[in-house]
C-alpha positions as CSV (number, residue, x, y, z in Angstrom):
1,M,25.4,-3.6,29.8
2,N,21.8,-5.0,29.7
3,L,19.8,-6.1,26.7
4,D,17.8,-2.8,26.6
5,N,20.9,-0.7,26.2
6,I,22.5,-3.1,23.7
7,L,19.4,-3.0,21.5
8,W,19.0,0.8,21.9
9,F,22.6,1.6,21.0
10,A,22.5,-0.8,18.1
11,Y,19.4,1.1,16.8
12,I,21.2,4.4,17.2
13,G,24.2,3.0,15.4
14,V,22.3,1.7,12.4
15,E,20.2,4.9,12.2
16,A,23.5,6.9,12.1
17,A,24.6,4.7,9.2
18,V,21.3,5.5,7.5
19,V,22.0,9.2,7.8
20,G,25.5,8.7,6.4
21,L,24.0,6.8,3.4
22,L,21.4,9.5,2.9
23,I,24.2,12.1,2.6
24,F,26.3,9.8,0.4
25,R,23.4,9.1,-1.9
26,R,22.3,12.8,-1.8
27,V,18.8,11.9,-0.9
28,Y,18.6,15.2,0.9
29,R,18.1,16.8,-2.6
30,T,14.7,15.1,-3.1
31,L,13.7,14.3,0.5
32,P,15.3,17.0,2.7
33,V,12.6,16.8,5.4
34,F,13.0,13.1,5.8
35,C,16.8,13.5,6.1
36,A,16.4,16.2,8.7
37,Y,13.9,13.9,10.6
38,C,16.5,11.1,10.8
39,I,19.1,13.4,12.2
40,W,16.5,14.8,14.7
41,D,15.5,11.3,15.7
42,I,19.1,10.4,16.6
43,L,19.8,13.6,18.5
44,S,16.4,13.6,20.4
45,N,16.8,9.9,21.4
46,L,20.3,10.6,22.7
47,G,19.0,13.6,24.6
48,V,16.0,11.8,26.2
49,F,18.3,8.8,27.0
50,A,20.7,11.1,28.8
51,I,18.0,13.0,30.7
52,S,16.4,9.7,31.8
53,H,19.7,8.5,33.3
54,F,21.1,11.7,34.7
55,H,18.1,14.0,35.4
56,S,15.1,11.7,35.6
57,A,13.0,14.5,37.2
58,S,12.8,16.3,33.8
59,Y,12.1,13.1,31.8
60,F,8.4,13.7,31.3
61,R,8.9,17.3,30.1
62,A,11.7,16.2,27.7
63,Y,9.6,13.3,26.4
64,F,6.6,15.5,26.0
65,I,8.5,18.1,23.9
66,Q,10.2,15.3,21.9
67,T,6.8,13.7,21.1
68,I,5.3,17.0,19.9
69,I,8.2,17.8,17.7
70,D,8.5,14.3,16.4
71,S,4.8,14.1,15.5
72,S,5.1,17.4,13.6
73,F,8.2,16.2,11.8
74,Q,6.4,13.0,10.8
75,F,3.5,15.0,9.4
76,C,5.9,17.0,7.3
77,V,7.6,13.8,6.1
78,L,4.2,12.4,4.9
79,V,3.5,15.7,3.0
80,E,7.0,15.6,1.5
81,L,6.5,12.0,0.4
82,A,3.1,12.7,-1.2
83,W,4.6,15.7,-3.0
84,S,7.6,13.7,-4.1
85,V,5.4,11.0,-5.6
86,L,4.1,13.6,-8.0
87,R,7.6,14.5,-9.1
88,P,7.1,13.7,-12.8
89,L,4.3,16.3,-12.9
90,R,5.4,18.9,-10.4
91,S,6.4,21.5,-12.9
92,S,2.8,21.4,-14.3
93,L,1.1,21.6,-11.0
94,P,0.1,24.8,-9.1
95,R,2.1,25.8,-6.1
96,I,-0.9,25.3,-3.8
97,V,-0.8,21.4,-4.3
98,P,1.6,20.8,-1.3
99,V,-0.7,22.8,0.9
100,I,-3.7,20.8,-0.3
101,L,-1.8,17.6,0.4
102,G,-1.0,18.8,3.9
103,V,-4.7,19.7,4.5
104,L,-5.8,16.3,3.3
105,I,-3.4,14.5,5.7
106,L,-4.5,16.8,8.6
107,I,-8.1,15.9,7.9
108,A,-7.2,12.2,7.8
109,G,-5.4,12.6,11.2
110,A,-8.4,14.4,12.6
111,A,-10.6,11.5,11.5
112,I,-8.3,9.0,13.2
113,W,-7.8,10.9,16.4
114,P,-11.1,9.8,18.2
115,F,-10.3,6.2,17.4
116,A,-6.8,6.4,18.8
117,S,-8.0,6.5,22.4
118,L,-9.7,3.1,22.6
119,Q,-9.2,0.4,25.3
120,T,-5.5,0.0,24.3
121,L,-4.9,3.2,26.2
122,A,-7.2,2.4,29.1
123,S,-4.3,1.7,31.3
124,V,-3.0,5.2,31.0
125,T,-4.4,7.1,34.0
126,S,-2.6,10.5,33.6
127,R,-4.3,13.0,31.4
128,Q,-1.0,14.2,29.9
129,W,0.2,10.7,29.2
130,L,-3.1,9.9,27.7
131,L,-2.9,12.8,25.2
132,L,0.7,11.8,24.3
133,A,-0.3,8.2,23.8
134,Q,-3.3,9.3,21.7
135,L,-1.1,11.5,19.6
136,Q,1.4,8.7,19.0
137,Q,-1.3,6.3,18.1
138,T,-2.9,8.8,15.7
139,V,0.4,9.4,13.9
140,S,1.1,5.6,13.8
141,I,-2.2,4.8,12.2
142,L,-1.8,7.7,9.8
143,R,1.6,6.4,8.7
144,I,0.2,2.8,8.3
145,A,-2.7,4.2,6.2
146,F,-0.3,6.2,4.1
147,F,1.9,3.2,3.4
148,L,-1.0,1.0,2.5
149,L,-2.4,3.7,0.2
150,L,1.0,4.2,-1.5
151,A,1.7,0.5,-1.8
152,G,-1.8,-0.2,-3.1
153,G,-1.7,2.5,-5.7
154,S,1.9,1.9,-6.7
155,Q,0.9,0.8,-10.2
156,L,-1.2,3.9,-10.8
157,L,1.5,6.1,-9.4
158,S,4.2,4.4,-11.4
159,I,6.4,3.7,-8.4
160,G,8.1,0.5,-7.3
161,W,10.0,-0.9,-4.3
162,R,13.2,0.7,-5.7
163,D,11.8,4.2,-5.5
164,R,12.8,6.2,-2.4
165,E,9.2,7.3,-1.7
166,L,7.9,3.7,-1.3
167,Q,11.1,2.6,0.6
168,V,10.7,5.4,3.1
169,A,6.9,4.8,3.5
170,T,7.5,1.1,3.9
171,G,9.9,1.7,6.8
172,L,7.6,4.2,8.5
173,G,4.6,1.9,8.0
174,L,6.4,-1.2,9.5
175,V,7.7,0.8,12.5
176,S,4.2,2.1,13.1
177,L,2.6,-1.3,12.7
178,I,5.0,-2.9,15.2
179,G,4.5,0.0,17.6
180,A,0.7,-0.2,17.4
181,T,0.7,-4.0,17.8
182,T,3.1,-3.8,20.8
183,T,0.8,-1.2,22.5
184,I,-2.2,-3.4,22.1
185,L,-0.4,-6.5,23.5
186,R,1.1,-4.5,26.3
187,A,-2.3,-3.3,27.4
188,H,-3.4,-6.9,28.0
189,E,-0.2,-8.0,29.9
190,T,-0.1,-7.8,33.7
191,T,3.4,-9.1,34.5
192,A,6.5,-7.0,34.3
193,V,8.4,-9.8,32.6
194,A,6.0,-10.0,29.7
195,V,6.0,-6.2,29.3
196,T,9.8,-6.2,29.2
197,Q,9.9,-8.9,26.6
198,L,7.4,-7.0,24.5
199,N,9.7,-3.9,24.8
200,H,12.7,-6.0,23.6
201,F,10.7,-7.3,20.7
202,A,9.6,-3.8,19.7
203,V,13.1,-2.3,19.8
204,A,14.5,-5.3,17.9
205,S,11.8,-4.9,15.3
206,Y,12.6,-1.2,15.0
207,L,16.2,-2.2,14.5
208,C,15.2,-4.5,11.6
209,C,13.2,-1.7,10.0
210,V,16.1,0.8,10.2
211,S,18.3,-1.9,8.8
212,Y,15.9,-2.3,5.9
213,W,16.4,1.4,5.2
214,A,20.2,1.0,5.4
215,Y,19.9,-1.8,2.8
216,C,17.7,0.3,0.5
217,F,19.9,3.3,0.6
218,L,23.0,1.2,-0.1
219,Q,21.3,0.6,-3.6
220,Q,21.2,3.1,-6.3
221,E,17.8,4.7,-6.7
222,A,15.8,3.5,-9.7
223,E,15.0,6.0,-12.4
224,R,11.7,7.6,-11.8
225,R,9.0,6.4,-14.2
226,E,6.6,8.8,-15.9
227,F,2.9,8.6,-15.2
228,T,0.6,7.0,-17.8
229,P,-1.2,9.5,-20.0
230,Q,-4.5,8.7,-18.3
231,M,-3.0,9.3,-14.8
232,Q,-1.4,12.5,-15.9
233,S,-4.7,13.8,-17.2
234,F,-6.5,12.8,-14.0
235,L,-4.0,14.4,-11.7
236,L,-3.8,17.6,-13.7
237,S,-7.6,17.8,-13.8
238,V,-7.8,17.4,-10.0
239,A,-5.1,20.0,-9.4
240,G,-6.7,22.3,-11.9
241,A,-10.1,22.0,-10.2
242,A,-8.6,22.7,-6.8
243,H,-6.7,25.7,-8.1
244,S,-9.9,27.1,-9.7
245,S,-11.9,26.6,-6.5
246,R,-9.2,28.5,-4.6
247,V,-9.1,31.4,-7.1
248,T,-12.9,31.6,-7.0
249,L,-13.0,31.7,-3.2
250,T,-10.3,34.4,-3.1
251,E,-12.1,36.5,-5.6
252,S,-15.4,36.1,-3.7
253,R,-13.7,37.2,-0.5
254,S,-12.2,40.2,-2.2
255,E,-15.5,41.2,-3.7
256,K,-17.2,41.0,-0.3
257,A,-14.5,43.1,1.2
258,R,-14.8,45.7,-1.5
259,K,-18.5,45.9,-1.2
260,S,-18.4,46.1,2.6
261,G,-15.9,49.0,2.2
262,K,-18.4,51.1,0.2
263,P,-20.0,54.1,1.9
């Protein structure tokens, strides 16, 4: 068995241990989408690995489908993490807040998209591969930005490194940072040996990140701290303003529809 397969199977094994810890710690109660994503990642990687070895003609199609589903999953994980951070106030927030968070993350992704097709992807000649690479880069940058935002605002959000939200965001951010760095370095390498070494480095780094998750989930989660009164007032004000704007827009549309229906 070569080094590629050893690292890959080690990654799958540690990720399977992470899933077991997620179930043992009942993290699925607070982060069900993230738990489902970890299970999906194992199954999809095993599926693509099998296709690449036993039915290589279908590899691109399988990889294409996996990338689309994986990117959608990751978007949902970010929305879930953002909503989970607001856990101490969720009972006081309108139901539209998760939708607003999703829209904000989508807007951020749309802003990142044009910058994800820079010279790092210049070596990709196929239009389909280019779109896939651009999508992966966009999601990676989005995850890094989310991690930096969460870590930078941890004091305001009353979360620490023992909180699940920051632990998950840290793992996602590190994996994305390693992936983005590897992509940049790979674009400037011309020898097959150097590219292979970079791939080994990337997989080994991913293994370390998943091991970090395993270590985190071995520990009992810290009790969630309440927001400061100032932060509570600010978040409730923002949520209230967003809810009022939505109600006003809905009423305006209803009024226009009613007037247009008049004879």
